C-alpha positions in Angstrom: 17.4 15.4 43.5 19.5 15.7 40.4 16.7 17.2 38.4 15.9 19.6 41.2 19.4 21.1 40.9 19.8 23.5 37.9 23.3 22.3 37.1 22.4 18.6 37.7 19.3 18.9 35.5 21.3 20.5 32.7 24.1 17.8 32.9 21.7 14.9 33.1 19.7 16.3 30.2 22.8 16.6 28.1 23.8 13.0 28.9 20.3 11.6 28.3 19.8 13.5 25.0 22.7 11.6 23.3 21.3 8.3 24.4 17.7 9.2 23.5 18.7 10.3 20.0 20.7 7.1 19.4 17.8 5.0 20.7 15.3 6.9 18.5 17.5 6.4 15.4 17.7 2.6 16.1 13.9 2.4 16.5 13.4 4.3 13.2 15.9 2.1 11.4 14.1 -1.0 12.5 10.7 0.5 11.5 12.0 1.5 8.0 13.3 -2.1 7.5 9.7 -3.3 8.0 8.2 -0.5 5.8 10.7 -1.5 3.1 9.6 -5.1 3.3 6.0 -4.0 3.1 6.5 -1.9 0.0 8.7 -4.4 -1.9 6.9 -6.0 -4.8 7.6 -7.9 -7.9 7.5 -6.2 -11.3 4.7 -8.5 -12.5 2.5 -7.1 -9.8 2.7 -3.6 -11.2 -0.3 -3.8 -13.5 -2.2 -0.9 -15.2 -5.1 -1.6 -12.7 -2.7 -1.4 -9.8 -1.2 1.9 -11.1 -4.7 3.4 -11.7 -5.7 2.6 -8.1 -2.4 3.6 -6.4 -2.5 6.5 -3.9 -0.1 7.6 -1.3 -2.7 6.9 1.4 -3.4 3.4 0.4 0.1 2.4 -0.3 2.6 4.3 1.7 0.2 5.5 4.3 -0.9 2.0 5.4 2.7 0.8 5.6 3.8 3.8 7.6 0.9 3.7 9.9 1.4 0.0 10.7 5.1 -0.3 10.7 6.6 3.2 11.5 4.7 4.7 14.4 7.7 6.4 15.9 8.7 8.0 12.6 5.1 9.1 11.9 4.8 10.8 15.4 8.1 12.6 14.9 7.2 13.9 11.5 3.8 15.1 12.6 5.3 16.7 15.8 7.9 18.5 13.7 5.5 19.6 11.0 2.8 20.8 13.4 4.4 23.7 15.2 2.1 26.2 17.0 2.8 28.7 14.2 1.9 26.3 11.5 -1.3 25.2 13.3 -2.4 28.8 13.6 -1.6 29.7 10.1 -2.7 26.6 8.1 -6.1 26.0 9.5 -7.2 24.2 6.3 -4.1 22.0 6.0 -3.8 19.1 8.4 -1.8 15.9 7.8 -5.0 13.9 8.2 -3.7 10.5 7.4 -0.7 10.6 9.8 -2.5 12.7 12.4 -5.4 10.2 12.5 -3.0 7.4 13.2 -0.9 9.4 15.7 -4.0 10.5 17.6 -4.9 6.9 18.1 -1.5 6.3 19.7 -1.5 9.2 22.1 
């Protein structure tokens, strides 16, 4: 009934937005703690071989895909506006989109 009323819908939406943003921030904070742990390594592990094989996809991508699903979905959603999708038909955030599409 509240959502059916224009004023009630507006007021409830304003109230819910504050809580939704706070909850989302808490979720992302927790996800980033896990990502940070995944990406922490010892200096002795940084070898020339490791550096030569390092890529964003294999290092950061795996950690983000596994540990930060909410952040990934927000970033893709923000970056992929209708205007961007129409204009940049060759550019797609493949790594993140692949993972996000599995979640949807």
